[in-house]
N, C-alpha and C positions, 0 to 999 in steps of 0.2 A: 172075555173082555175085562180089562183091569179098570178099577175105579180111578178116575182122574184125580180125585182128592188125595188118595194115597200117594200117588206119584208126585203131585205138586207140593206137598208139604215138606219134601226133602230138599227143596231148592235152597241155596245159600241165602241167608238174610243179610243183605248189604244195605245199611242205613244210608239214605240220601244226604247230601250236603245241605246245610241250612237254606241256601237259595233255592235248591230243588224242592225241599220240603215246603217252602212257602208257595211255590208254584203248584205243588201237589195239593196243598190246603185250599187253594183257589180253584181246584178242579182240573188242573193240568195233569197230563200223563207223565210218568217217570220213564227213564230209559229201561230197557229190558233187564239189565243187571239187577234192578231193584224189585223185580217181580215177587221174589220170595218175601221181601220186606212188606210189600203192599198186602200180601195175604196175611202175614203176621200182624200187621197194623190193624187189619179189619177183623181178625179172629181171636186176638189175645183177650184175656179176661177183662182188660180195660178198654175194649173196643168202643164202647158207648162214650166213655169219658174222652177218648181220643177224638171221637166225632164232634163232641161239644167244643173241644179246644180248637179244632179246625174251623168250626162255625164262628167262634169268637175271633179268630184271626181274620176271617172274611169280613166280619163286621167292624173291625177296628178302623178301617179307612172311612167308611161312611159315617160312623159315629164321631170320629175326630173332626171330619168336615162339618157335620151338623153342629157340634159344640163350638167350632171356631167361627162359622159364618152365619148361623141363624141370627137374624136381627131381632133378638128378644133378650129378656133378662135370663140370668143363669138358672133360675127356677124352671122356666119353660124349656130351656135348652136341655136341662137334665131330665125333665119329665118326658120330652120327646125321645131322647136317647134311651131312657128306661123302657118306654112303651115299645119302641122299635126293637130293642133287645129282647123284651118279653115275647113279642109276636114272632120274631125270628127264631127264638128258642123253641117256642111251641111248634112251629112248622118243621123245624129241623128235627126235633124229636119224633114228630108224627111220621116223617118220611125217612127216618134214619136207616132202616134195613134196605130200602130201595137205593138210597144214596150210596151206601157202603157197597152194595152189590155192583153199582155202576162203576165204582173205583176199581173193583176186582176185574170187571169185564174190560176196562181200559188197560189193565195190566196184562191182558191176554188169557185170562181164565174163563171157563164157561160160566154162564149165568147160574147162580145158585151155589157156587163153590164155597163162598164165605159162610153161607148159612149151613151147608153140610159140615164144614169143618167145625163151626161153633157148636152145632148139635152133637157131633161126635165127641168133642171135648167135654161138653156138658154131661153126656151119658157116662163117659169115663170117670168124671168127678163124682157123679152120683153113685157109681159102682164102688169107687174107693171109699166113699162115705158110708155106704151100706156095709162093706166089709169091716170098716173100723168100728161101726156100731155093733155088728155081730160079735166081733172079738171082745169088745168092752162088755157086752151082755154075758158072754160065756165066762169071762173073768169074774164078773159079779156073781154069776150063778155058782161058780166054783168056790168063791169065798163064802157064800151063803151055805153051801153044802158042808164046807169045812167047819163053819161055826156051829151048825146044827149036829155035827158028828155023823153025818150020813155017808 
């Protein structure tokens, strides 16, 4: 049996149009042609930052309404908006892996795919870093041996 993650990462990455991205940011599904992009969006190195940006887009409307229509002074309006933003950020970060997996499932991937892809990429980066450090240590050891005349 083949690993579904291997097969799915070869799909074309077709970025959605801005209006589709806004819908996606609010939790909507994208058409099937954007499947590869959804997996890329949820597994790239900046996946957490992308999640926070989507959360901020979701909060833009309620915060704008709060600032525009709350019958209070600007200090209280800004305090309410800041408190709501802080609370939303806290919950968004706390449930970030689950929310991202939900997006991947909506795109048609099995649950856990994004986590598997991110874990595999992290392992590959760690292996590259280990090889880089080994090569640097070998180079340093060779310079030391040359300096000592051994």
